Structures are given as C-alpha cells and as structure tokens.
N, C-alpha and C positions, 0 to 999 in steps of 0.2 A: 504494500500500500504506500502511496506517495503522501508524504506529510502535506498538510494544507498549504503551508507557505511555499513549498517547492512547486506544488500544483499551480498556485497563483503565478509564480514567476514564469512557469512554462507558458501559461496562457498569455501573460503580458508580452513575453518575447515573441510569441507567435503573432500577436497583433501588431507589433512593431515591424515585423518583416513584411507584412502586407500580403497582397494576393499573388505576388510573384512566386511564392512557395507553392501555390496551388495551380494546377493546370487541368482544365477540363477539355476533353476531346470535342472538337467542333464537328457536329454531324454532317454539315453541308460540304466539308472539305474531304475530298477523296484520297486521304492519306492515313496511314496507320497512326495510332496513338503515340508510339515512340518517335515517329518522324515529325509529327505535328509538335510534340514537345521539344524536339531538337531545334526545329526552326524557331519556335517561340522564344526559347531561352537564348539561342544564338543572337536573335535580334534584340532582345531585352538587354543583353550585355554587349551592345554594339561598341561602346567605348573601349572595352577590353579585348576586342577581336583584332586579329592581325589585318594588315592592309588588304590582303586578297579577299577576305570575307567582307570587309567594309565595302570594297569595290563591287563585290557581287550584290550586296544588299542595295547599294546606290543604283547600279545598273538595272536591277529588277524593278525598283521603284520608278525609275525614269521610263523604262519600257512599258510597264503595265499601267502606271499611274497617269502618264501623259500630263495633262494640265493639272492633275491632282497629285503629282508626285510628292510634293511636300507634305500634303495631308496623309498620304499613304505611308511615307517614311515615318512620320510622327506616330501614326497609328500602330505600326509594327514594332517600333523601337522604344516606345514608352508605354506606361500603363494607363494613359489617359483614355477616357471613354469615347465612344463614337460621337456622342452628343457634344462633348467638349471640343473635339477636333472639327466636327461638322460646323459648329457655330463659328469657330475661328477661321476656317477656310471656305465657308459657304458651300458646303457639300452635304448631301443627305447621308443619313446613317446607312441606308440600304446600299448606296453607292460605295461607301467605305467597306462594308462587309463583302460586297462583290469583288472589290479590288483586293482585299486581303485574301479572299479565296483564290483568285488568280495568282497572286503573289506566292502563296504556299504551294499551289499545284505546279508552278513554274520553277520552283526551287531546284528540283531534281534535274530538270531539263538543261540547266546551265552547268 
C-alpha cells in the first residue's frame, strides 16, 4: 500500500507533466498505435530532434499544409488545441484535423 503522502505526490507530479504523458490512438489515422505514438512524440520534442528530423517535419508541413503550414506545424509540435490554433491562424478545426491526418499518413512515405 502506498502511504497517503506518497500517493498525493504521485498525483501532483502526474498533473505537472500534463497530457504529453498520455497518448490516445486517433481512429481516423490509418497507422498503428506505436507508429502514431512515435510520430506524436517525435514532433512534440521537435527542439531536441536532430537537423534531419526537423527538416523532415518542416518539409511535410510545407507540402501538406500549403497556406496553412504554420498552423499545421504548431498543431503537431505543440500541445495547443485545434481551437486555439484555429483562432490564431483563421483555420477551422476540421481542416486542422484533416491536415494532421495527412501529415501522419505521409510520414512513412518520406
């Protein structure tokens, strides 16, 4: 049994980490759970990635995002919501979700 204080510190440390620790498979994307997780966490750790991976992410965002490349880049490399990014870049949530799906499914092709 975990002592009450230790249990509380576990809960608090989990809350501080945020939702990056959790990953839920996106049903609309035709990739396996491990592959989706790999792409998700690779993008979320963009700053720590080598130059080749950063270049791959940038090229995919430019190719798939077109005029919305900055919105797509922010959507896949941060934990901001589609609503936040949509309001900032004047793009709909559904458009962002569609772009993210294309981004994920194009990852292996490059």
